[in-house]
C-alpha positions, 0 to 999 in steps of 0.5 A: 062082179057078183050076181044073183045066180037063179030064182026070181031075181036071177041074173041081177048084179049085186054090189060088192063091199069096197076094199079087202076087208070081206072075202066074197064067196066065189060063184063056183062055191055059191053054185055048188052050195045052192045046187045042194040046198035046192036038191034038199028042197029046203029053200022054199018058205025058209026063214034064213039068217045070214051071219057075217053077211058081207055083201049079203049075197048068200042070204039074197040068193036064198030070197031069190030062190023062195025063202020067205024071210031073210035077215042079213047080219053085219057090223062093218058100216061099209058092208051094212050099206052094201047089204042094204042096197042089195036087199033093196034091189031083191026086195024090189024085184020080189015086190016084198020086204023079204030081206032085212038088214040088222047091224051089229055083232053076230053074238049080240044079234044072236043074244037078242033072239034068245031069252036066257030067262025063259030059255025060249027063242024069240025067233027061230030059223030054218037055215043059218049061213055063216061065212066068218072072217078067217081070223075068227078063232075056233073058240069064238066060232064054237061060242057062236055055234052054241048061240045058233043052236038055241034059235034053230027050227026043228029041221034046220040046216047050218052051213059054215064056210071056212078056209080049206085049212081050218079044222072042223068046227066044234059043234055044240052038243045039240048039233051035229055035222051031216055033210061037208065038202071042200072046194079049193081053198073053201070048206063047207060044213053042214050041220043040223040040230039033234 
């Protein structure tokens, strides 16, 4: 069973998506990731976008640790239901509606945050978390990263979680990798706008 590791809602259990359609981030990887984000002091007050959210555990962890706004994006009905339940739990603990759930495909949600005519985003984010399904091709991931690059705040951080066997993502021209770390079968990539 997954749980919120630390922060205001630390220790609370989270619901998991039934079946094997999602691949939850292990507690070991989650602890390492959030230890790094805490050391960079970027969670407090952050606007967070959790794409391919699954159960929403990564985005919910950011809310527990002080993010001011978290959007969980998921398209699978079972996962959306679990995200809503987990968001409700953490919002109740925080006594705020910090976490919201947006149902839809990642690309359609990202398109909705960017006005192609004016070239101006309707919303920007400080932290974007992506844990796409392994079958997502590198080309599809590159298109998604290009869309993400248009809605980033100035000092934003993008974290991509992929299989340890996956190549480095193809970054858009206005984004660059600044760190990466492998944890067994999981590889985390960290990028920022340039």
